[in-house]
C-alpha positions as CSV (number, residue, x, y, z in Angstrom):
1,X,-6.4,-3.6,1.3
2,X,-5.7,-1.5,4.5
3,X,-3.8,1.8,3.4
4,X,-2.0,4.1,5.6
5,X,-1.4,7.6,4.2
6,X,2.5,9.2,4.1
7,X,1.6,11.5,7.2
8,X,0.7,8.5,9.1
9,X,3.9,6.9,8.4
10,X,6.0,9.9,9.3
11,X,3.4,9.9,12.9
12,X,4.2,6.3,13.4
13,X,8.2,6.7,12.6
14,X,8.1,9.9,15.2
15,X,6.4,7.2,17.6
16,X,8.8,4.8,16.9
17,X,11.7,7.3,18.4
18,X,12.2,9.0,15.2
19,X,13.4,12.5,16.1
20,X,14.7,14.4,13.2
21,X,13.3,14.6,9.2
22,X,16.6,12.5,8.3
23,X,15.6,9.6,11.1
24,X,12.4,9.4,9.6
25,X,13.6,9.3,5.8
26,X,15.8,6.5,6.6
27,X,13.2,4.4,8.5
28,X,10.4,5.0,6.0
29,X,13.2,4.4,2.8
30,X,11.8,8.4,1.7
31,X,13.5,10.6,0.3
32,X,14.3,13.6,2.5
33,X,12.5,16.4,0.8
34,X,9.2,14.6,0.6
35,X,9.4,13.9,4.8
36,X,9.9,17.8,5.1
37,X,7.1,18.5,3.3
38,X,4.8,15.8,5.2
39,X,6.1,17.4,8.5
40,X,4.9,20.9,7.8
41,X,1.4,19.6,6.9
42,X,1.5,17.6,10.3
43,X,2.7,20.4,12.4
44,X,0.3,22.9,10.5
45,X,-2.6,20.4,11.4
46,X,-1.2,20.4,15.0
47,X,0.0,17.0,14.8
48,X,3.6,17.5,15.8
49,X,5.8,20.5,17.3
50,X,9.6,21.0,15.9
51,X,11.9,22.5,17.9
52,X,15.7,23.4,17.4
53,X,18.0,21.8,19.2
54,X,21.8,21.6,19.4
55,X,24.5,24.4,19.4
56,X,26.2,26.8,16.6
57,X,26.7,24.4,13.6
58,X,24.9,21.3,14.9
59,X,21.6,22.5,15.3
60,X,18.6,20.7,13.9
61,X,15.0,20.4,14.3
62,X,13.9,17.4,15.9
63,X,10.2,16.6,16.3
64,X,7.8,15.0,18.6
65,X,3.7,14.1,18.5
66,X,1.4,16.2,19.8
67,X,-1.3,14.5,22.2
68,X,-3.5,14.3,18.9
69,X,-0.7,13.4,16.5
70,X,-0.1,10.7,19.6
71,X,-3.6,9.3,19.0
72,X,-3.7,8.9,15.2
73,X,-0.1,7.5,15.2
74,X,-1.7,4.7,18.1
75,X,-4.6,4.3,15.4
76,X,-2.1,3.9,12.6
77,X,0.3,1.1,14.3
78,X,-3.4,-0.9,14.8
79,X,-3.6,-0.4,11.0
80,X,0.4,-1.5,10.2
81,X,-0.9,-4.9,12.4
82,X,-3.7,-5.8,10.1
83,X,-1.8,-4.7,6.6
84,X,1.1,-7.0,8.2
85,X,-1.6,-9.7,8.8
86,X,-3.0,-9.2,5.2
87,X,0.6,-9.7,3.6
88,X,1.3,-12.8,5.6
89,X,-1.9,-14.2,4.4
90,X,-1.4,-13.6,1.0
91,X,2.0,-14.9,1.0
92,X,1.4,-18.4,2.1
93,X,-0.8,-18.8,-1.1
94,X,2.0,-19.0,-3.1
95,X,4.9,-21.6,-3.8
96,X,7.8,-20.8,-1.5
97,X,9.9,-20.6,-4.2
98,X,8.2,-18.7,-6.7
99,X,10.1,-15.3,-6.3
100,X,7.8,-13.2,-9.2
101,X,4.5,-14.2,-7.4
102,X,6.1,-13.2,-4.0
103,X,7.1,-9.8,-5.8
104,X,3.2,-9.8,-7.1
105,X,2.0,-9.8,-4.5
106,X,3.8,-7.5,-2.4
107,X,4.0,-5.0,-5.1
108,X,0.9,-3.1,-3.4
109,X,2.0,-2.9,0.0
110,X,5.9,-1.5,-0.7
111,X,5.4,1.8,0.4
112,X,5.1,0.3,3.9
113,X,7.2,-2.3,4.1
114,X,9.8,-0.7,5.2
115,X,7.9,0.3,8.2
116,X,6.0,-3.2,9.0
117,X,10.0,-4.1,8.9
118,X,11.3,-1.9,11.4
119,X,8.6,-2.1,13.6
120,X,9.2,-6.4,13.7
121,X,5.6,-6.8,12.2
122,X,7.0,-8.6,9.4
123,X,10.2,-10.4,8.5
124,X,11.2,-10.6,4.7
125,X,14.2,-12.1,5.1
126,X,13.8,-15.4,2.8
127,X,12.9,-12.5,-0.1
128,X,15.7,-12.1,-2.6
129,X,14.0,-9.3,-3.6
130,X,15.8,-5.7,-4.2
131,X,14.2,-4.1,-1.0
132,X,16.2,-0.9,-1.5
133,X,13.7,-0.4,-4.6
134,X,10.9,0.1,-2.2
135,X,9.9,3.9,-0.9
136,X,6.7,5.4,0.0
137,X,7.9,8.4,-2.2
138,X,7.9,6.6,-5.2
139,X,4.5,5.3,-5.1
140,X,2.2,8.1,-6.6
141,X,-0.2,9.7,-3.9
142,X,-0.8,9.0,-0.5
143,X,-4.4,9.4,1.3
144,X,-4.0,12.4,3.6
145,X,-5.0,12.8,7.0
146,X,-8.1,15.2,7.2
147,X,-7.8,18.3,9.2
148,X,-8.1,18.4,13.1
149,X,-12.4,17.8,12.9
150,X,-12.4,14.4,14.6
151,X,-11.5,11.9,12.9
152,X,-13.2,8.4,12.2
153,X,-10.8,5.3,11.6
154,X,-11.3,2.0,10.0
C-alpha cells in the first residue's frame, strides 16, 4: 500500500491553491494545530515560504511552495493518483451493498480520502459512511519528509 505523509499532504494542498493554515486544515479535514505544526516543519526544511498578508486586524499568514516544495508536491500528487487506483481496485472486489466491507477496505486510506476526493481522483458519494470522521490528524504517526538532501521517491 502506498503511503503519503502529513507533510506531503500539506504540500499538495498548497499546490492546489490553499493559502493559509485554515484553508489547508479544511481541505485535508485536519485540525488547525496539526496543520500549523506541519507548516512550521516545512518552513524549517525550506519547502514552503510564509508571508504576512493583509492589514490591521485582517492580517494572516499565507504560504507558498519553494521550488523544492513544488517538486515534492508534484511527486506526492503522483503518489495520490496511485493510491486512488488502489482504492478503486479494492472497492471493485466488494459487493456494492456491503457497507461494512467498504468501510474495512477504506480504513487504511482514511487519512487521504479527503484529499483524493478534493482532487477529483475518487468519488465516494455512493457510500453511506460518515466521512466527517475521516481526518489525517486522527490517524497516528505519519512518515516525515527527509531533510533537504537528495530524496528518492517510490
